[in-house]
C-alpha positions in Angstrom: 66.8 -68.1 20.4 68.4 -71.2 18.9 68.3 -72.9 22.3 64.6 -72.1 22.7 63.9 -73.5 19.3 65.8 -76.7 20.2 63.8 -77.0 23.5 60.5 -76.7 21.6 61.5 -78.9 18.8 62.7 -77.6 15.4 60.0 -76.9 12.9 59.6 -78.9 9.7 62.1 -77.8 7.0 59.3 -76.8 4.6 57.4 -74.8 7.1 58.0 -71.1 7.9 57.2 -70.3 11.5 58.4 -68.1 14.4 61.2 -69.9 16.4 59.8 -68.5 19.6 56.2 -69.1 18.8 55.9 -72.0 16.4 52.1 -72.2 16.6 51.5 -68.4 16.2 49.7 -67.1 13.1 51.9 -65.3 10.7 50.8 -61.9 9.2 51.8 -61.3 5.6 52.8 -57.7 4.7 52.3 -57.8 1.0 53.7 -54.3 0.5 57.0 -55.1 2.1 57.0 -58.8 1.2 57.5 -59.9 4.9 55.9 -62.5 7.1 55.6 -61.3 10.7 54.9 -63.3 13.8 51.6 -62.1 15.4 52.9 -62.7 18.9 56.3 -61.0 19.0 56.5 -59.1 15.7 59.5 -61.0 14.5 60.1 -60.9 10.8 60.2 -64.6 10.0 60.5 -64.4 6.2 61.2 -61.7 3.7 61.0 -61.3 0.0 57.8 -63.2 -0.2 56.4 -63.5 -3.7 53.1 -61.7 -4.1 50.7 -64.0 -6.0 48.0 -61.3 -6.3 47.2 -59.2 -9.3 49.9 -57.1 -10.9 47.7 -54.1 -11.5 44.7 -52.6 -10.0 41.5 -52.2 -12.0 39.2 -49.3 -11.0 35.5 -49.5 -11.5 35.4 -46.2 -13.4 37.9 -47.2 -16.1 36.3 -47.4 -19.5 38.4 -50.3 -20.8 37.4 -53.8 -21.8 40.9 -55.0 -21.0 41.4 -56.7 -17.6 44.7 -55.3 -16.3 44.7 -57.6 -13.3 46.2 -60.4 -15.4 49.1 -60.8 -17.8 47.9 -61.7 -21.3 44.4 -62.3 -22.6 42.0 -64.6 -20.7 41.6 -68.1 -21.9 39.0 -68.5 -24.6 37.4 -72.0 -24.6 36.1 -71.4 -28.2 39.6 -71.4 -29.7 41.7 -74.5 -30.1 44.2 -74.8 -27.2 42.3 -72.2 -25.2 44.2 -69.4 -27.0 47.2 -70.0 -24.8 50.5 -69.7 -26.5 54.1 -68.8 -25.9 56.2 -66.6 -28.2 60.0 -67.2 -28.2 62.0 -64.2 -29.0 64.7 -64.0 -31.7 67.9 -65.6 -30.3 70.9 -63.5 -29.5 74.4 -64.8 -28.9 75.9 -68.2 -29.6 73.7 -70.0 -27.0 70.6 -69.6 -29.2 72.0 -71.2 -32.3 73.1 -74.7 -33.4 76.4 -75.5 -34.9 75.1 -75.0 -38.4 73.9 -71.5 -37.5 70.1 -72.4 -37.3 68.1 -71.2 -34.3 67.6 -73.9 -31.6 64.0 -72.9 -30.9 61.3 -72.0 -33.4 57.9 -70.5 -33.0 55.0 -72.5 -34.3 52.5 -70.3 -36.1 50.9 -68.5 -33.2 47.4 -69.0 -34.5 45.9 -71.3 -37.1 43.8 -70.0 -40.0 40.7 -71.4 -38.4 41.3 -69.7 -35.1 42.2 -66.5 -37.0 38.8 -66.6 -38.8 37.1 -67.1 -35.4 38.9 -64.2 -33.8 37.9 -61.9 -36.6 34.3 -63.1 -36.4 34.2 -62.7 -32.6 35.5 -59.2 -33.0 32.8 -58.4 -35.5 30.1 -59.9 -33.3 31.3 -57.8 -30.3 31.3 -54.7 -32.4 27.7 -55.2 -33.7 26.5 -55.9 -30.2 28.1 -52.8 -28.9 26.4 -50.6 -31.5 22.9 -51.6 -30.2 24.0 -52.0 -26.5 23.4 -55.7 -26.2 24.5 -57.4 -23.0 27.5 -59.8 -22.7 25.3 -62.9 -22.5 24.0 -62.2 -26.0 27.6 -61.9 -27.3 28.6 -65.2 -25.6 25.7 -67.1 -27.1 26.3 -65.5 -30.6 29.9 -66.6 -30.5 29.0 -70.1 -29.4 26.5 -70.4 -32.3 29.1 -69.2 -34.7 31.6 -71.7 -33.4 29.1 -74.5 -33.9 28.4 -73.4 -37.4 32.1 -73.1 -38.2 32.9 -76.6 -36.8 30.2 -78.2 -38.9 31.4 -76.5 -42.1 27.9 -76.7 -43.4 27.7 -73.1 -44.7 30.7 -73.1 -46.9 30.6 -70.2 -49.4 28.7 -67.9 -47.1 30.5 -64.9 -45.8 31.5 -64.8 -42.1 29.8 -61.4 -41.8 26.5 -62.9 -42.9 26.9 -65.8 -40.5 27.8 -63.5 -37.6 24.8 -61.3 -38.3 22.4 -64.3 -38.5 23.9 -65.8 -35.3 23.3 -62.5 -33.5 19.7 -62.4 -34.7 19.2 -66.0 -33.4 20.9 -65.3 -30.1 18.7 -62.3 -29.5 15.5 -64.3 -30.0 16.7 -67.2 -27.9 17.6 -64.9 -25.0 14.2 -63.2 -25.2 15.3 -59.8 -26.5 14.5 -60.1 -30.2 15.7 -57.6 -32.7 14.3 -57.1 -36.2 16.1 -58.0 -39.4 16.4 -54.3 -40.2 18.0 -53.5 -36.9 20.6 -56.3 -37.4 21.1 -55.2 -41.1 21.7 -51.6 -39.9 24.7 -52.6 -37.7 26.2 -55.2 -40.2 27.6 -55.1 -43.6 25.2 -57.6 -45.1 21.8 -57.1 -46.8 18.6 -58.0 -45.0 17.8 -60.7 -47.6 21.2 -62.4 -47.1 20.8 -62.4 -43.3 17.3 -64.0 -43.6 18.7 -66.6 -46.0 21.6 -67.5 -43.7 19.3 -67.5 -40.7 17.2 -70.3 -42.2 20.3 -72.3 -43.2 21.7 -72.1 -39.6 18.5 -73.2 -38.1 18.5 -76.2 -40.4 22.2 -77.0 -39.9 22.1 -76.8 -36.1 18.7 -78.4 -35.9 17.5 -75.7 -33.5 14.6 -73.4 -33.4 13.5 -70.0 -32.0 10.4 -68.9 -30.3 7.9 -67.1 -32.5 8.0 -63.3 -32.0 5.0 -61.5 -30.7 3.9 -57.9 -30.6 4.8 -57.8 -26.9 8.5 -58.5 -27.6 8.9 -55.1 -29.2 6.3 -52.9 -27.5 8.2 -51.7 -24.5 11.3 -50.9 -26.5 9.5 -49.0 -29.3 7.4 -47.0 -26.7 10.5 -46.2 -24.7 12.4 -44.9 -27.8 9.3 -42.8 -28.7 9.3 -41.4 -25.1 5.7 -42.5 -24.6 4.2 -42.7 -21.0 3.4 -46.1 -19.4 -0.3 -45.6 -19.9 0.1 -45.4 -23.7 2.4 -48.4 -23.7 -0.1 -50.5 -21.7 -2.9 -49.4 -24.1 -0.8 -50.2 -27.2 0.0 -53.6 -25.7 -3.6 -54.3 -25.0 -4.7 -53.1 -28.5 -2.2 -55.3 -30.2 -3.0 -58.4 -28.1 -6.8 -58.0 -28.7 -6.3 -57.4 -32.4 -4.5 -60.8 -32.6 -7.0 -62.5 -30.5 -9.9 -61.2 -32.6 -8.0 -62.2 -35.8 -8.2 -58.7 -37.2 -4.7 -58.7 -38.7 -4.2 -62.1 -40.5 -0.9 -62.4 -42.2 0.6 -59.2 -40.7 3.9 -59.2 -39.1 4.0 -58.6 -35.3 6.2 -55.5 -35.9 3.7 -53.8 -38.2 0.8 -54.7 -35.8 2.7 -53.2 -32.8 3.4 -50.1 -34.8 -0.2 -49.7 -35.7 -1.3 -50.3 -32.1 1.2 -47.6 -30.9 -0.2 -45.2 -33.5 -3.8 -45.8 -32.4 -3.0 -45.5 -28.6 -0.9 -42.4 -29.1 -3.6 -40.7 -31.2 -6.1 -41.3 -28.4 -3.8 -39.8 -25.8 -2.1 -36.4 -25.2 1.3 -37.8 -26.4 0.6 -38.1 -30.1 3.1 -39.5 -32.5 3.1 -39.5 -36.3 3.3 -42.5 -38.6 6.7 -41.4 -39.7 8.1 -41.1 -36.1 6.8 -44.6 -35.3 8.0 -46.0 -38.6 11.5 -44.7 -38.1 11.7 -46.5 -34.7 9.9 -49.7 -35.7 11.7 -50.0 -39.0 8.5 -50.2 -41.1 7.1 -48.0 -43.9 4.3 -45.5 -43.3 2.1 -47.4 -45.7 2.6 -50.6 -43.7 1.4 -48.9 -40.6 -1.6 -47.5 -42.4 -2.6 -50.9 -43.8 -2.5 -52.5 -40.4 -4.3 -49.5 -38.8 -7.1 -49.7 -41.3 -7.7 -53.4 -40.3 -8.1 -52.6 -36.6 -9.8 -49.2 -36.7 -13.4 -50.5 -37.4 -13.3 -52.3 -34.0 -11.3 -49.8 -32.1 -13.9 -49.6 -29.3 -13.3 -53.2 -28.5 -9.5 -52.9 -28.4 -8.8 -50.2 -25.7 -8.5 -51.2 -22.1 -11.4 -50.2 -19.8 -9.2 -48.0 -17.6 -7.7 -45.9 -20.5 -8.2 -42.2 -20.2 -9.1 -40.8 -23.6 -7.8 -37.4 -24.6 -9.3 -37.9 -28.1 -12.5 -39.9 -28.4 -12.5 -43.0 -30.5 -14.9 -41.5 -33.1 -12.4 -38.7 -33.7 -9.4 -40.9 -34.3 -7.8 -40.6 -37.8 -9.6 -42.9 -40.3 -6.8 -42.9 -42.9 
């Protein structure tokens, strides 16, 4: 074998190859840690280090932790990327100097600023999980919080209020707006405080959000009320026509959407009460009635032409 290798020319010192077939492709057996020649089956190298993942992650595991890596993933929002090394307590004479002090010391593993960020990010993730918001909303919220934290322009405001306001802004910027009441329900801050901090963040970051419309909430409200698609389309049409005809000046899009859903459901087989709609939309019954009274006189102009009435317009509740 050695003679054959000499005839063919010895391979480079840093290259692993079969002495009989230097140009043959080597097959790596990750389970055994061997490198095998594809031509003759000779085990060329053994004890090969597996650079793959250390654990397997199955798709049905209900865990947020990625077991395919050691330690947490790098977080670019934290200083140093949240990468740190902890040195264990020394044992034996090798770990101490002549005066008895330890040779190696741990720097504080996390600064106070990073600790505040980690706590805020944990709170943001918890709030998003409570209302099933996707990961992109969480990432944008954390980025907004990081920007506010770096500017130090909201000193004196609680991190809980800033987190809630950033989540509200992120939802609107990503096109899935939530109401102040919905954000208030999953946070530990009052609605008034969230609104106040929301305005301060927009001013500090010099950013803006799109104006909310009735269509932003219609599909979610109707879905939560288990209304059919025909009623949802009718409610969307009613709300849009009411705004175009300027029937609801000064009314919030949420109250207009709730009133439109109430009118469409009352004209269909799937009727819903004001209280049921108010609980889902987060508005009071009286608010729905006030908006409904504004659009009722011109109800015949608001319904789509293809809507199938189960209750005629003249028999709708007049409130």
